[in-house]
C-alpha positions in Angstrom: 71.7 100.1 -36.7 74.7 98.1 -35.7 73.7 94.6 -35.2 76.8 93.9 -33.0 76.8 96.8 -30.5 72.9 98.2 -31.1 74.3 101.5 -32.1 71.8 103.5 -34.1 74.0 106.0 -36.3 72.7 109.4 -36.5 73.8 111.5 -39.5 74.2 115.2 -39.2 73.6 117.8 -42.0 75.5 117.8 -45.4 78.0 120.9 -45.2 78.0 121.0 -48.6 74.2 122.0 -49.2 73.8 125.6 -49.8 71.1 126.6 -47.2 71.7 130.3 -45.6 72.5 128.7 -42.7 75.1 126.4 -43.8 76.7 129.3 -45.8 76.9 131.3 -42.7 78.6 128.6 -40.6 80.9 127.9 -43.4 82.2 131.5 -43.5 82.4 131.1 -39.6 84.5 128.5 -40.2 86.9 130.2 -42.7 87.2 133.2 -40.2 88.1 131.1 -37.4 90.9 129.3 -39.6 92.1 133.0 -40.5 92.1 133.9 -37.1 94.0 131.0 -35.8 96.6 131.5 -38.5 97.1 135.2 -37.7 97.4 134.4 -34.0 100.2 132.3 -35.0 101.9 134.7 -36.7 101.5 137.3 -34.1 102.9 134.9 -31.3 106.0 134.0 -33.4 106.5 137.8 -33.9 106.1 138.5 -30.5 108.8 136.0 -29.4 111.5 137.3 -32.3 110.8 140.5 -31.3 111.9 139.4 -27.4 114.5 137.2 -28.5 116.8 139.4 -30.5 118.7 142.5 -29.7 119.0 143.8 -33.8 117.3 147.2 -33.6 116.7 147.0 -37.5 115.1 143.3 -37.2 112.9 144.9 -34.4 111.6 147.6 -36.3 110.9 145.0 -39.2 109.2 142.7 -36.2 107.1 145.4 -34.9 106.1 146.8 -38.5 104.8 143.0 -39.1 103.5 143.2 -35.9 101.5 146.1 -36.9 100.0 144.7 -39.7 99.1 141.2 -37.8 97.0 143.2 -35.4 94.9 145.0 -38.2 94.2 141.7 -39.7 93.0 140.3 -36.3 91.3 143.5 -36.1 89.6 143.2 -39.1 89.0 139.5 -39.0 87.2 139.8 -35.2 85.0 142.6 -37.2 83.9 140.4 -39.9 83.3 137.6 -37.2 80.9 140.1 -35.1 79.1 140.7 -38.4 78.4 137.3 -38.9 77.0 136.9 -35.2 74.8 139.9 -36.3 72.8 138.1 -38.9 70.0 137.3 -36.8 67.9 137.6 -39.7 69.0 134.3 -41.1 67.6 132.4 -38.6 64.2 134.1 -38.4 60.8 132.3 -39.5 58.3 133.4 -41.8 55.8 135.4 -40.6 53.3 137.6 -42.5 53.4 140.6 -39.9 56.8 142.2 -39.0 58.1 140.7 -35.8 61.1 142.0 -33.4 64.1 139.9 -34.3 65.7 137.0 -31.9 68.8 136.6 -30.9 70.4 133.2 -31.5 74.0 131.9 -31.1 76.1 130.3 -33.4 77.4 126.8 -33.4 81.1 126.5 -31.8 83.6 125.0 -34.7 86.1 122.0 -33.8 88.6 120.3 -35.9 88.4 116.5 -36.6 90.5 114.0 -34.6 91.8 110.3 -34.9 91.3 108.2 -31.6 92.4 105.3 -33.2 95.9 104.8 -32.2 95.7 106.6 -28.8 92.7 104.0 -28.1 94.4 101.2 -29.4 97.3 101.8 -27.9 95.4 102.0 -24.5 93.5 98.9 -25.1 96.6 97.0 -25.9 98.4 98.6 -22.5 95.4 98.6 -19.9 93.2 95.9 -21.1 95.7 93.4 -22.6 93.5 93.2 -25.4 94.6 93.1 -29.5 93.2 96.8 -30.3 92.1 96.0 -33.8 89.7 94.1 -32.1 87.6 97.6 -31.7 88.6 99.3 -35.0 84.8 99.1 -35.9 84.0 101.0 -32.5 86.2 103.5 -33.0 85.3 104.0 -36.4 81.9 104.4 -35.2 82.7 106.8 -32.3 84.7 109.1 -34.4 81.5 108.9 -37.1 79.3 110.2 -34.7 82.1 112.8 -33.6 82.0 114.3 -37.3 78.3 114.1 -37.5 77.9 116.1 -34.5 79.8 118.9 -35.8 77.3 119.8 -38.2 73.7 119.0 -36.7 70.5 119.7 -38.1 68.4 122.6 -37.2 65.8 120.0 -35.5 65.1 117.6 -33.4 67.2 114.9 -34.7 70.2 117.7 -34.5 69.4 117.9 -30.9 69.2 114.1 -30.6 72.7 113.5 -32.1 74.2 115.8 -29.7 72.5 114.2 -26.8 73.9 110.8 -28.0 77.4 111.9 -28.7 77.2 113.8 -25.3 76.5 110.6 -23.7 78.9 108.7 -25.6 81.8 110.9 -23.8 80.8 109.1 -20.7 81.6 106.0 -21.6 84.7 107.0 -23.5 86.0 109.3 -20.6 85.8 106.2 -18.3 87.4 103.6 -20.5 90.3 105.8 -22.1 90.9 108.6 -19.8 92.3 107.9 -16.4 92.6 110.6 -13.5 96.4 110.1 -13.0 97.7 110.8 -16.4 96.4 112.2 -20.1 96.1 110.9 -23.5 97.7 112.5 -26.3 94.5 113.9 -27.5 93.7 117.2 -28.0 90.3 118.4 -28.3 90.2 121.7 -30.0 87.5 124.3 -30.6 86.9 127.8 -31.6 85.0 130.4 -29.5 81.5 131.0 -30.9 82.1 135.0 -30.8 85.9 135.8 -30.7 86.8 132.7 -33.0 90.2 132.0 -30.9 91.3 128.4 -30.6 91.6 126.8 -27.4 92.8 123.3 -26.8 92.5 120.5 -24.0 93.5 117.1 -23.5 90.4 116.5 -20.6 86.8 115.2 -22.0 85.3 117.3 -19.9 86.2 120.4 -22.4 84.4 118.6 -24.8 81.3 118.3 -22.9 81.4 121.6 -22.3 81.5 122.6 -25.5 78.7 120.3 -26.9 76.5 121.3 -23.9 77.1 125.2 -25.9 76.0 123.6 -29.4 73.0 122.0 -27.9 72.2 125.4 -26.3 73.2 127.2 -29.5 70.7 124.8 -31.7 67.7 125.8 -29.4 68.4 129.5 -29.8 68.7 128.9 -33.3 65.2 126.8 -33.3 63.7 128.9 -31.1 64.1 131.7 -33.5 62.9 130.1 -36.6 59.6 129.6 -35.2 56.6 131.3 -36.9 55.8 134.1 -34.4 52.5 134.5 -36.0 50.9 131.5 -34.4 49.9 130.2 -30.8 51.5 126.6 -31.7 54.8 128.6 -33.1 55.2 131.3 -30.0 54.7 127.9 -27.4 57.6 126.0 -29.2 59.6 129.3 -29.0 59.4 129.9 -25.7 60.1 125.9 -24.9 62.9 126.4 -27.1 64.6 129.4 -25.2 64.1 128.3 -21.9 65.7 124.9 -23.0 68.7 126.9 -24.3 68.9 128.9 -20.7 68.8 125.7 -19.0 71.6 124.5 -20.9 73.7 127.7 -20.5 72.5 127.4 -16.7 73.8 123.9 -16.2 77.1 124.8 -17.9 77.4 127.8 -15.9 77.1 126.3 -12.6 79.3 122.7 -13.1 81.9 124.5 -15.1 84.3 126.9 -13.8 87.0 128.9 -15.4 86.5 127.8 -18.9 89.2 128.4 -21.4 87.6 130.4 -23.7 85.5 133.3 -23.5 82.0 131.9 -24.7 82.6 129.4 -21.9 83.4 132.1 -19.0 80.9 132.5 -16.1 80.1 136.2 -16.9 79.2 135.3 -20.2 77.1 132.3 -19.9 75.1 134.3 -16.8 74.3 137.2 -19.7 73.2 134.6 -22.0 71.4 132.7 -19.8 68.8 136.2 -18.7 69.3 137.0 -22.6 67.5 133.9 -23.2 65.1 134.5 -20.5 63.9 137.7 -21.7 63.9 136.4 -25.1 61.3 133.7 -24.0 59.5 136.3 -22.0 59.1 138.2 -25.2 57.2 135.3 -26.7 54.9 135.2 -24.0 53.9 138.8 -24.5 53.5 138.5 -27.9 51.3 135.2 -27.5 49.1 137.4 -25.0 48.8 140.3 -27.6 48.1 137.3 -30.6 45.1 136.0 -28.2 43.8 139.4 -27.0 44.0 141.3 -30.4 40.0 140.7 -31.3 38.5 142.0 -28.3 40.8 143.9 -25.1 38.7 145.4 -22.2 40.3 147.3 -19.3 41.8 144.2 -17.7 43.6 143.0 -20.9 45.3 146.4 -21.7 46.5 146.9 -18.3 48.1 143.2 -18.3 49.6 144.1 -21.4 51.0 147.3 -19.8 52.2 145.1 -16.8 54.0 142.6 -18.8 55.5 144.9 -21.3 56.8 147.1 -18.5 58.4 143.9 -17.0 60.2 142.9 -20.2 61.5 146.4 -20.5 63.2 145.7 -17.2 64.3 142.6 -18.0 66.0 143.9 -21.2 67.4 146.4 -19.2 69.2 143.7 -16.8 70.6 142.0 -19.9 72.1 144.9 -21.5 73.8 145.7 -17.8 75.3 142.4 -18.0 76.9 142.9 -21.3 78.8 145.6 -19.9 81.7 143.4 -18.2 81.5 141.2 -21.9 81.0 144.0 -24.2 84.5 144.0 -25.7 83.5 140.1 -27.0 79.8 140.8 -28.2 78.8 142.3 -31.6 77.9 146.1 -30.9 74.5 144.9 -32.6 73.4 143.0 -29.3 73.7 145.9 -26.8 72.0 147.8 -29.3 69.2 145.7 -29.8 68.2 144.8 -26.2 68.5 148.7 -25.8 66.0 149.1 -28.2 63.7 146.5 -27.5 64.1 148.0 -23.5 62.8 151.2 -25.1 60.3 149.8 -26.8 58.3 147.6 -24.6 58.5 150.1 -22.2 57.0 152.5 -25.0 54.1 149.6 -25.3 53.9 149.4 -21.7 52.9 152.9 -21.4 50.7 152.8 -24.6 48.7 149.7 -23.6 47.9 151.7 -20.1 47.0 154.5 -21.8 44.3 152.0 -23.7 43.7 151.2 -20.8 42.5 154.4 -19.4 40.6 155.0 -22.7 38.4 151.8 -22.0 38.2 152.2 -18.6 34.8 153.5 -17.0 34.8 156.0 -14.4 35.5 154.5 -10.6 37.5 151.2 -12.0 40.1 150.6 -9.3 43.1 149.9 -11.5 42.5 153.1 -13.7 42.2 154.8 -9.9 45.3 153.4 -8.9 46.9 154.9 -11.6 45.5 158.1 -10.7 46.4 158.0 -6.9 50.2 157.0 -8.0 50.7 159.9 -10.9 52.3 163.0 -9.7 50.5 165.7 -8.0 50.4 168.1 -11.1 46.8 165.7 -12.0 45.1 166.8 -8.8 44.5 170.5 -10.5 42.7 168.7 -13.6 38.7 167.9 -12.9 37.7 164.6 -11.6 36.1 163.8 -15.2 39.0 164.9 -16.9 41.7 163.0 -15.2 41.5 159.6 -16.9 42.0 161.4 -20.1 44.9 163.5 -18.6 46.6 160.6 -17.8 46.0 158.7 -21.1 47.7 162.1 -22.6 50.7 161.7 -19.9 51.1 158.0 -20.8 51.1 158.5 -24.5 53.6 161.1 -24.3 56.0 158.6 -22.4 54.8 156.0 -25.1 56.4 158.6 -27.9 59.5 159.3 -25.6 60.6 156.1 -25.2 59.7 155.3 -29.0 61.9 158.3 -30.2 64.7 156.7 -27.9 64.6 153.5 -29.3 64.6 155.1 -33.0 67.5 156.9 -32.1 69.3 153.8 -30.8 68.4 152.4 -33.6 70.0 154.7 -36.2 72.7 154.4 -34.2 73.9 150.9 -35.2 74.8 150.1 -38.9 73.6 146.5 -38.4 70.4 147.2 -37.4 69.7 150.0 -39.8 70.0 147.1 -42.7 66.9 144.6 -40.4 64.1 145.5 -42.2 61.9 143.8 -40.0 62.6 145.6 -36.7 62.2 149.2 -38.6 58.9 147.9 -39.8 57.9 147.1 -36.0 59.6 150.3 -35.0 57.4 152.7 -37.1 54.3 150.3 -36.6 54.1 151.4 -32.8 55.4 154.8 -33.7 52.2 155.7 -35.7 49.7 153.9 -33.7 51.1 156.2 -30.8 50.7 159.8 -33.0 47.4 158.8 -33.9 46.2 158.2 -30.3 47.6 161.1 -29.4 46.0 163.2 -32.5 42.1 162.0 -30.9 43.2 163.6 -27.5 41.5 167.3 -26.5 44.1 170.1 -26.6 43.2 170.9 -23.1 44.3 167.4 -21.5 47.3 167.4 -23.7 48.7 170.4 -22.4 48.0 169.5 -18.7 49.3 166.3 -19.1 53.1 167.8 -20.1 52.7 168.5 -16.2 52.0 165.0 -15.1 54.6 162.2 -14.5 52.7 158.8 -14.9 53.3 156.0 -12.5 55.1 152.4 -13.5 51.7 149.8 -13.5 51.5 148.3 -9.9 51.7 144.4 -9.5 53.4 141.7 -10.8 53.7 139.6 -14.0 51.5 136.7 -14.3 54.1 134.4 -16.0 57.0 132.8 -14.0 59.7 131.2 -16.4 62.3 129.2 -15.2 65.5 127.3 -17.5 64.6 123.7 -18.4 67.7 122.1 -17.5 68.9 119.6 -20.3 67.5 116.3 -20.0 70.7 113.6 -20.9 68.3 110.6 -20.4 65.9 111.1 -23.3 68.0 109.9 -25.8 69.2 106.5 -24.8 73.3 105.4 -25.2 75.1 102.3 -25.6 78.5 101.6 -24.8 80.5 101.2 -28.0 83.5 99.6 -26.4 81.1 97.3 -23.5 83.3 94.5 -25.3 86.0 95.6 -22.8 83.7 94.4 -20.3 81.4 95.9 -17.4 82.2 99.6 -16.6 82.3 99.4 -12.9 85.3 97.1 -13.2 86.9 97.9 -16.4 87.4 101.4 -16.7 90.9 103.5 -16.8 90.7 104.2 -13.3 90.9 100.5 -12.1 94.0 98.6 -12.1 94.5 94.5 -12.9 97.3 92.4 -13.5 97.8 91.0 -16.9 95.3 88.1 -17.9 96.9 84.7 -17.0 95.6 81.3 -18.1 95.3 78.7 -15.7 94.7 75.0 -16.3 93.1 72.8 -14.1 93.0 68.9 -14.7 90.4 66.9 -12.3 91.4 63.4 -11.6 89.0 60.6 -12.0 86.4 60.5 -9.5 87.6 63.5 -7.8 84.9 66.4 -7.1 85.1 70.0 -8.2 88.4 72.0 -8.3 88.7 73.8 -5.1 87.4 77.4 -5.7 84.0 79.1 -5.1 82.3 82.0 -7.3 80.0 84.6 -6.8 78.1 87.9 -8.3 77.7 88.4 -12.1 79.5 90.4 -14.7 82.3 89.5 -14.0 82.6 86.2 -11.8 84.7 87.0 -8.7 86.8 84.0 -6.9 85.3 84.1 -3.1 87.2 81.2 -1.9 90.1 78.9 -2.6 90.7 76.0 -0.6 93.8 74.8 0.2 95.9 72.6 -1.6 93.1 72.5 -4.2 93.9 72.3 -7.7 92.8 76.0 -8.0 95.5 77.1 -5.5 98.0 75.0 -6.9 97.1 76.4 -10.3 97.5 80.0 -9.0 94.3 81.1 -8.2 93.7 83.6 -5.5 90.0 85.0 -3.5 89.2 88.1 -5.3 90.2 87.1 -9.0 88.0 88.1 -11.6 87.4 84.8 -14.1 87.0 86.3 -17.6 87.7 83.8 -20.2 86.7 80.1 -19.6 87.7 77.5 -22.8 88.4 81.0 -25.1 84.4 81.7 -24.4 84.6 85.2 -23.0 82.5 85.6 -19.8 82.9 89.2 -18.7 79.5 89.6 -19.2 78.2 86.5 -18.1 75.9 85.3 -15.4 76.8 83.5 -12.8 74.3 80.4 -14.0 76.3 80.8 -17.3 79.6 80.5 -16.0 78.7 77.5 -13.4 77.3 75.6 -16.5 80.4 76.0 -18.5 82.6 74.8 -15.9 80.2 71.9 -15.4 80.6 71.2 -19.2 84.7 71.1 -19.1 84.5 67.7 -17.6 87.6 67.0 -16.3 89.8 69.5 -18.1 88.9 73.3 -17.6 91.2 76.4 -18.6 90.6 79.8 -17.3 91.7 83.0 -18.1 92.0 85.5 -14.8 93.0 88.6 -13.7 93.7 90.2 -10.1 92.4 93.2 -9.2 95.5 95.7 -8.0 95.1 99.0 -5.7 92.6 100.9 -7.2 94.0 104.6 -8.2 93.3 107.2 -5.5 93.6 110.5 -7.3 92.5 113.3 -5.9 91.5 115.1 -8.8 87.6 115.7 -9.4 85.5 115.7 -12.1 82.5 117.6 -13.3 78.9 116.6 -12.1 77.7 115.6 -15.1 75.0 113.2 -15.9 74.9 110.6 -18.3 73.4 107.5 -20.1 74.3 103.8 -19.7 73.5 100.7 -21.9 70.9 99.2 -19.8 69.6 100.9 -16.6 68.1 104.5 -16.4 67.5 106.3 -12.9 66.7 109.4 -11.6 69.4 111.6 -10.5 68.6 114.4 -7.8 70.9 117.5 -8.4 70.9 121.2 -7.1 67.5 122.8 -7.9 67.1 120.4 -10.9 65.8 116.7 -11.7 67.6 115.0 -14.3 67.2 111.7 -16.1 70.4 109.8 -16.3 71.8 106.0 -17.1 73.9 104.5 -14.6 75.9 101.3 -15.1 74.2 98.0 -15.3 76.8 96.1 -12.8 77.8 98.4 -9.8 81.2 97.6 -8.3 81.2 96.8 -4.5 81.0 99.3 -2.9 80.7 101.6 -5.4 78.5 104.8 -5.2 78.0 108.2 -6.4 81.1 110.2 -6.7 82.0 113.7 -7.4 83.5 113.6 -10.5 86.1 116.1 -11.9 85.9 119.3 -13.2 89.2 120.2 -15.1 88.0 124.2 -15.3 88.2 124.6 -11.7 91.3 125.4 -9.7 93.0 122.3 -8.2 93.6 122.8 -4.9 96.2 119.8 -4.5 97.6 119.4 -7.6 98.0 121.4 -10.6 97.0 118.8 -13.3 94.9 121.1 -15.4 96.6 124.1 -16.1 99.2 122.2 -18.0 96.6 120.7 -20.7 95.5 124.1 -21.8 96.7 125.6 -24.8 95.5 128.6 -26.0 96.6 129.4 -29.3 
């Protein structure tokens, strides 16, 4: 902890540690750099092809372009294969379990904030930038650490801490009417294509994506052989869905594919489906010792619902299929068929355990096709059971076919074992059926299990207030006044010499942090010295009072006796830019408040001292197409 700023340092993971996840992320970083290089070569070759009229040169450039495009295709296939390496993120389990799909972290480049921040401090705040060298270094160290977070709660805290720190940095150094020469460059998690912007909102969006990605990795690594591990996996996937949903709802027209609306919407549904899958596994785990008729039918209903959800995810993947690993769509298709088969097998097990006249069993009989009416009443349950088992075998065969068609999935041994186990179990149950029932079952079309899932899952929005943040640059003054959007005159020094026997200097002050001059008497020492109503007192006799209370300022004035030296600034007209900012919650150094947002409540921290008339404002969203001014499109650089 820094004793001056109360800033708690959190460290990221060491990228040199040769963990499986670290190696995978290093490969991703190298691939991103190579893709960036090839994109630059292609852009240069395309420009040369357009500019030249020499036919021979055009042929040479066209040949070079074909090589570059081939290299790019190969690199993107390698990145897709990297994103298909889901088994590295899976947790340990004694029994084979279905693999989950985690997201890889977005990579970014290191940024030197020192010179731009120091120049802005000198220009805007009229202070020496070297006074804040330590604060700038702390911020850069925090950003460097969040590039490689640990895959645990400390990594989440690190991302939250940096995200909250961006709230202060954006308001201290990024005015709405112009941009600093700082480019935030991030690589797409799925395609490796770099995108660059000069807005802090883009940086926040990328941090939120990495927060969701980290939740998915933590959810995938849980030990799903225990109820506790399954509960944690459900929680992590729901939080990942909440972070992605928040990103989808608050950022539009993202410059990269992984921030596109269709992509984020698909990822939200994928995480919800994986959370529901963990709930089904928990229901199976808790009921494996004893399953009655109701448990079998409940399992069938939940498996049927899960199959439907994965089918929806597969449909949502269609618009963005060009940017996704082929194994993701294949795995979702396999899961949809697999859980459909599991639902049919569970329904068959329920019919096997049901006694004559069971309400749920009779309902299934009544919903089945008319062919079952040809069977005797006592044989209808066995016939319908055989029909469900036939349906389960059909779905399982389709799942096996889809599994064989994908090279990456064939290499997943855990997936192969799960599919084989269910197939063997279904065939054993079919062998126990009478031949007469099996023959009639060929004509019966079993119905879907009626009812709704008992689990209602909702994404858990990110709780930005769970990690407190302190303003590293609080020495510049209260943020409500001393921010990049406000303007004031350069500081000026006023010296007031009081005559012997005189009382007062002819001005009144009010409010805290900073102190405001509210009244200046005519022909007084204060007016002659140049003081005006509305001035801010920032220093008294070389003592900084921007954060001082009213009582402390009064005591300093009284202690000055007959000679008072003040440093004051005069606020000028506030910037009236109509630019909008994203609706992003943030943390302050002192007070935490609850903020109501659409369909969610999130803890946020507000500034300790609000300026007069200040209130909540809609923040600027640089991804949203502006209606009045085209300010953000110039800040996007796609290489």
